[in-house]
ROKOLNU-74914 format. One record per residue (C-alpha): residue in three letters; chain; x, y, z. Coordinates in pm, 1 decimal. Each point is the difference from the previous one (the first is absolute). Layout:
<pts>
PT  ALA  A  X  Y  Z;
...
</pts>
This chain:
<pts>
PT  MET  A  -5483.2  962.7  -4354.8;
PT  GLY  A  41.9  -350.9  103.8;
PT  ALA  A  290.8  -210.8  29.5;
PT  LEU  A  118.6  -176.7  -292.8;
PT  ASN  A  69.3  -359.1  -101.4;
PT  LEU  A  245.3  -37.7  -280.0;
PT  THR  A  150.9  -274.7  -225.6;
PT  LEU  A  361.4  89.2  -71.4;
PT  LYS  A  167.8  -169.9  -314.0;
PT  ILE  A  397.3  112.3  61.8;
PT  TRP  A  285.3  -85.0  -215.8;
PT  ARG  A  250.8  -202.8  217.1;
PT  GLN  A  358.9  -51.8  -144.4;
PT  ARG  A  309.9  -76.3  223.6;
PT  SER  A  254.4  149.7  -240.6;
PT  SER  A  57.4  136.9  -356.2;
PT  SER  A  100.7  -370.4  -92.8;
PT  ASP  A  -322.7  -150.5  134.1;
PT  ASN  A  -305.9  -40.3  -232.9;
PT  GLY  A  -251.2  115.2  269.9;
PT  CYS  A  -377.2  -5.9  4.7;
PT  PHE  A  -295.9  138.8  138.6;
PT  LYS  A  -131.0  -103.8  353.2;
PT  THR  A  -337.7  76.3  140.9;
PT  TYR  A  -54.3  138.3  338.9;
PT  LYS  A  -325.0  123.6  211.8;
PT  VAL  A  11.1  285.7  224.1;
PT  ALA  A  -313.4  90.4  197.2;
PT  ASN  A  -118.3  305.5  214.1;
PT  LEU  A  186.5  250.4  -167.7;
PT  ASN  A  -48.6  358.5  87.2;
PT  THR  A  -110.3  232.6  -300.1;
PT  HIS  A  235.1  253.1  125.6;
PT  MET  A  304.5  -205.9  -27.7;
PT  SER  A  269.4  60.4  -278.8;
PT  PHE  A  53.4  -256.5  -231.9;
PT  LEU  A  359.0  -60.4  139.7;
PT  GLU  A  -178.5  -20.6  364.1;
PT  MET  A  -219.2  -264.5  -165.5;
PT  MET  A  301.6  -181.3  -105.0;
PT  ASP  A  161.9  47.6  335.8;
PT  VAL  A  -293.8  -179.6  151.3;
PT  LEU  A  20.3  -280.4  -236.8;
PT  ASN  A  389.0  -34.8  84.3;
PT  GLU  A  -102.1  -14.9  373.4;
PT  GLN  A  -264.0  -279.8  -84.0;
PT  LEU  A  275.1  -210.0  -188.7;
PT  VAL  A  258.5  22.2  281.9;
PT  MET  A  -248.6  -89.0  254.8;
PT  ASN  A  -67.6  -313.4  -201.1;
PT  GLY  A  372.2  -74.6  -63.9;
PT  ASP  A  -1.2  95.2  -374.3;
PT  GLU  A  237.2  238.5  -161.3;
PT  PRO  A  -123.0  371.6  -43.2;
PT  VAL  A  -16.3  150.3  -318.6;
PT  ALA  A  278.7  214.0  -134.9;
PT  PHE  A  -105.9  349.7  -93.4;
PT  ASP  A  191.0  328.1  -27.5;
PT  HIS  A  -110.6  304.0  206.5;
PT  ASP  A  166.8  300.7  165.6;
PT  CYS  A  -169.2  338.0  45.9;
PT  ARG  A  -363.6  -107.8  -31.1;
PT  GLU  A  -75.4  350.7  -93.0;
PT  GLY  A  36.9  -15.8  -403.7;
PT  ILE  A  333.9  157.2  -3.0;
PT  CYS  A  246.3  -269.6  -24.9;
PT  GLY  A  -112.0  -218.2  -270.3;
PT  MET  A  61.3  -336.4  170.1;
PT  CYS  A  -338.0  -135.7  -3.6;
PT  SER  A  12.7  -176.7  -322.5;
PT  MET  A  -288.0  -242.0  -45.6;
PT  VAL  A  -247.4  -65.1  -302.4;
PT  ILE  A  -345.2  -4.7  170.9;
PT  ASN  A  -264.0  -193.2  -226.7;
PT  GLY  A  209.7  63.5  -306.9;
PT  ARG  A  58.6  373.9  61.4;
PT  PRO  A  321.8  151.7  153.1;
PT  HIS  A  -71.4  147.7  363.8;
PT  GLY  A  -343.7  -119.3  -23.2;
PT  PRO  A  -350.1  166.9  -155.7;
PT  LEU  A  41.9  371.3  98.4;
PT  LYS  A  138.3  242.3  -194.3;
PT  GLY  A  294.4  207.8  123.4;
PT  THR  A  30.3  -235.2  305.0;
PT  THR  A  280.1  -222.6  109.1;
PT  THR  A  -58.5  -341.3  163.3;
PT  CYS  A  72.3  124.2  346.4;
PT  GLN  A  -258.6  272.5  -65.5;
PT  LEU  A  -249.4  -221.4  -92.3;
PT  HIS  A  -267.6  -94.4  259.8;
PT  MET  A  -206.0  -309.1  39.8;
PT  ARG  A  -333.0  197.4  -17.4;
PT  HIS  A  45.0  -25.8  -386.0;
PT  PHE  A  -39.1  -358.9  4.0;
PT  SER  A  -334.4  -237.9  83.5;
PT  ASP  A  -59.3  -232.7  230.1;
PT  GLY  A  65.2  -326.5  -124.9;
PT  GLU  A  228.7  106.6  -291.9;
PT  THR  A  279.6  -202.8  -151.7;
PT  ILE  A  308.4  226.2  -14.4;
PT  THR  A  284.9  -118.0  -230.2;
PT  ILE  A  335.9  135.3  85.4;
PT  GLU  A  326.4  0.9  -208.6;
PT  PRO  A  358.9  147.0  -8.3;
PT  TRP  A  111.2  233.3  -288.7;
PT  ARG  A  45.5  -209.6  -307.3;
PT  ALA  A  293.0  103.5  -197.3;
PT  LYS  A  323.7  -142.5  -118.4;
PT  ALA  A  186.0  269.7  135.8;
PT  PHE  A  -165.1  -30.5  347.1;
PT  PRO  A  89.5  -373.1  93.9;
PT  VAL  A  -223.3  -117.8  293.1;
PT  ILE  A  216.2  -40.2  325.1;
PT  LYS  A  -275.7  -145.5  213.4;
PT  ASP  A  -352.2  -32.2  -27.0;
PT  LEU  A  -127.4  367.7  -68.8;
PT  ILE  A  345.1  159.2  30.7;
PT  VAL  A  190.8  91.4  -347.5;
PT  ASP  A  340.1  148.4  -33.6;
PT  ARG  A  -12.3  332.5  -135.8;
PT  SER  A  364.6  83.7  9.9;
PT  SER  A  -18.4  41.3  -372.7;
PT  PHE  A  -156.5  319.2  77.6;
PT  ASP  A  303.1  107.9  219.9;
PT  ARG  A  222.2  -93.1  -286.2;
PT  ILE  A  -182.8  235.4  -235.2;
PT  ILE  A  3.2  300.9  230.8;
PT  GLN  A  392.1  -56.7  56.9;
PT  GLU  A  63.0  44.0  -356.4;
PT  GLY  A  -139.8  370.6  25.8;
PT  GLY  A  -297.1  42.1  245.4;
PT  TYR  A  209.5  285.1  155.0;
PT  VAL  A  162.6  336.5  -27.3;
PT  SER  A  372.1  39.6  62.1;
PT  VAL  A  70.1  313.7  243.0;
PT  ASN  A  241.4  133.4  210.7;
PT  THR  A  -15.8  -74.8  364.2;
PT  GLY  A  -65.2  240.6  251.0;
PT  SER  A  -291.5  162.3  157.4;
PT  ALA  A  -338.7  -15.4  -182.1;
PT  PRO  A  -80.5  292.3  -218.2;
PT  ASP  A  -315.1  211.2  70.9;
PT  GLY  A  -279.3  -148.9  -165.1;
PT  ASN  A  -97.9  318.8  -186.9;
PT  ALA  A  330.4  54.7  -103.2;
PT  ILE  A  -63.6  -100.3  -374.1;
PT  PRO  A  -337.9  129.0  -144.9;
PT  ILE  A  -197.1  -281.0  -162.3;
PT  ALA  A  -348.1  89.2  -163.3;
PT  LYS  A  -272.8  -137.9  215.8;
PT  HIS  A  -139.3  -232.1  -292.4;
PT  VAL  A  347.3  -127.1  -46.1;
PT  SER  A  35.1  -84.0  363.0;
PT  GLU  A  -340.0  -161.6  15.5;
PT  ASP  A  75.3  -231.3  -279.2;
PT  ALA  A  355.0  -116.3  141.6;
PT  PHE  A  -178.9  -59.0  366.5;
PT  ASP  A  -290.7  -199.8  -181.7;
PT  ALA  A  273.0  -213.1  -161.1;
PT  ALA  A  191.4  -24.4  332.3;
PT  ALA  A  -313.4  -139.2  163.8;
PT  CYS  A  83.2  -345.4  -141.2;
PT  ILE  A  80.9  -249.8  305.0;
PT  GLY  A  177.4  -253.6  -227.3;
PT  CYS  A  -253.3  -282.6  112.1;
PT  GLY  A  10.8  -153.8  -334.6;
PT  ALA  A  -372.4  -10.1  -67.4;
PT  CYS  A  66.9  135.8  -343.9;
PT  VAL  A  193.1  -308.0  -94.5;
PT  ALA  A  -254.4  -236.6  169.5;
PT  SER  A  -283.3  161.8  -202.5;
PT  CYS  A  174.6  4.6  -323.4;
PT  LYS  A  -31.1  -307.9  -254.4;
PT  ASN  A  365.7  59.4  -92.2;
PT  ALA  A  133.3  44.5  348.7;
PT  SER  A  111.7  339.7  -103.2;
PT  ALA  A  161.3  258.2  246.8;
PT  SER  A  -44.6  287.2  -240.3;
PT  LEU  A  -223.5  197.6  268.6;
PT  PHE  A  253.1  -28.8  286.3;
PT  VAL  A  291.1  80.0  -203.9;
PT  SER  A  -172.4  286.4  -165.8;
PT  ALA  A  -108.1  160.5  325.4;
PT  LYS  A  349.8  -34.1  146.1;
PT  VAL  A  140.4  130.1  -342.2;
PT  SER  A  -259.9  305.3  -21.6;
PT  GLN  A  24.8  116.5  356.9;
PT  LEU  A  354.0  96.6  -29.7;
PT  ALA  A  -6.8  91.6  -372.6;
PT  LEU  A  -266.1  256.2  84.0;
PT  LEU  A  201.0  175.9  258.1;
PT  PRO  A  343.7  210.2  -43.7;
PT  GLN  A  157.6  -219.9  244.0;
PT  GLY  A  -23.7  -286.6  -228.2;
PT  GLU  A  100.6  191.3  -326.5;
PT  PRO  A  376.1  -102.2  -5.6;
PT  GLU  A  -28.8  -364.7  -5.2;
PT  ARG  A  -333.6  -15.5  -202.4;
PT  GLU  A  116.2  -170.2  -301.7;
PT  GLU  A  213.0  -235.1  163.0;
PT  ARG  A  -257.6  -101.6  255.9;
PT  VAL  A  -281.3  -72.5  -238.4;
PT  ILE  A  239.9  -223.7  -212.1;
PT  ASN  A  129.2  -208.3  279.4;
PT  MET  A  -332.2  -47.2  201.4;
PT  VAL  A  -166.8  -116.2  -327.4;
PT  SER  A  259.8  -233.1  -96.9;
PT  LYS  A  32.6  -138.2  363.7;
PT  MET  A  -386.8  -33.1  -34.9;
PT  ASP  A  48.9  -221.7  -310.0;
PT  GLU  A  277.4  -190.9  160.2;
PT  GLU  A  -183.3  -96.5  309.7;
PT  GLY  A  -256.8  -193.0  -221.6;
PT  PHE  A  -318.0  243.6  13.1;
PT  GLY  A  -184.5  -9.8  -334.2;
PT  HIS  A  -104.5  292.6  -207.9;
PT  CYS  A  -284.1  232.5  37.2;
PT  THR  A  -282.1  -27.9  -263.7;
PT  ASN  A  -216.3  262.8  161.1;
PT  THR  A  -294.7  -200.6  107.5;
PT  GLY  A  -14.0  227.5  320.7;
PT  ALA  A  -35.1  -261.7  246.3;
PT  CYS  A  287.2  127.8  200.1;
PT  GLU  A  -157.3  348.4  56.8;
PT  ALA  A  -349.3  -175.2  91.2;
PT  GLU  A  172.5  -189.6  275.6;
PT  CYS  A  246.5  253.7  143.0;
PT  PRO  A  -96.9  32.3  365.2;
PT  LYS  A  163.6  374.0  -65.7;
PT  GLU  A  -188.7  64.6  -311.0;
PT  ILE  A  319.8  71.0  -209.5;
PT  SER  A  -90.8  94.4  -339.3;
PT  ILE  A  127.0  -193.2  -322.5;
PT  GLU  A  53.8  380.6  -131.8;
PT  TYR  A  342.2  -63.6  188.2;
PT  ILE  A  79.4  -290.2  -254.9;
PT  ARG  A  -38.6  250.8  -299.6;
PT  LYS  A  245.7  230.0  166.3;
PT  MET  A  246.2  -281.7  95.3;
PT  ASN  A  -6.7  -85.4  -371.6;
PT  LEU  A  44.2  346.3  -108.1;
PT  GLU  A  310.9  33.1  250.6;
PT  TYR  A  141.6  -331.1  -128.3;
PT  HIS  A  -13.0  106.3  -378.7;
PT  ARG  A  120.0  345.3  88.2;
PT  ALA  A  313.6  -147.3  189.1;
PT  LYS  A  42.7  -233.8  -285.9;
PT  ILE  A  27.7  273.8  -267.7;
PT  LYS  A  233.5  204.0  208.3;
PT  SER  A  216.2  -283.2  72.0;
</pts>
């Protein structure tokens, strides 16, 4: 494949108090083997060389693990590919001469810090309300010390695959964090280590989700479709079941 010449429409915003706007940039002779973030690096180098301010965007591992690369690309969180984060998206999936629109996550609970970077600390505060197990300190127990059925451990592992990127929120018309919270709740509720704090955890985490300004789930399934780790909305059903169970017991 030959080199790509692209037009980029990128959201620029100095701070959360700034209105922000789209600005258009041209990038030429891009290698099709580049990742999307490498393309952004090329653009920023070009801007710096011209004396302009580079585009601020989040990134860390560039391996699809950390969940930092939060961009809406042509209207879709993380871009056009299913089960793929922005950093795993490569330029061969775009056409020469194409115009690409790049925006930050859009949600009240994710205020823009600058350009494409949003503040996702609301997720951290939800985790602080119960996304953990309380254990005695000391050496780690043997991995096979507590027998767990294979299908249960697989369900818990699938939920634990969530990287907390926020694509579920960005894709939802209600900006709901239900898929994220349900994955964290289910991951621990399924395992015996999470059993002692099961009721307290789900009530506190759901309450904190509402407090942070996330919307409610109306079961449209956009979150599951855009999740780069393909977390199932079946976990939302489980979270609701856990929540009502906890309320009845309390």
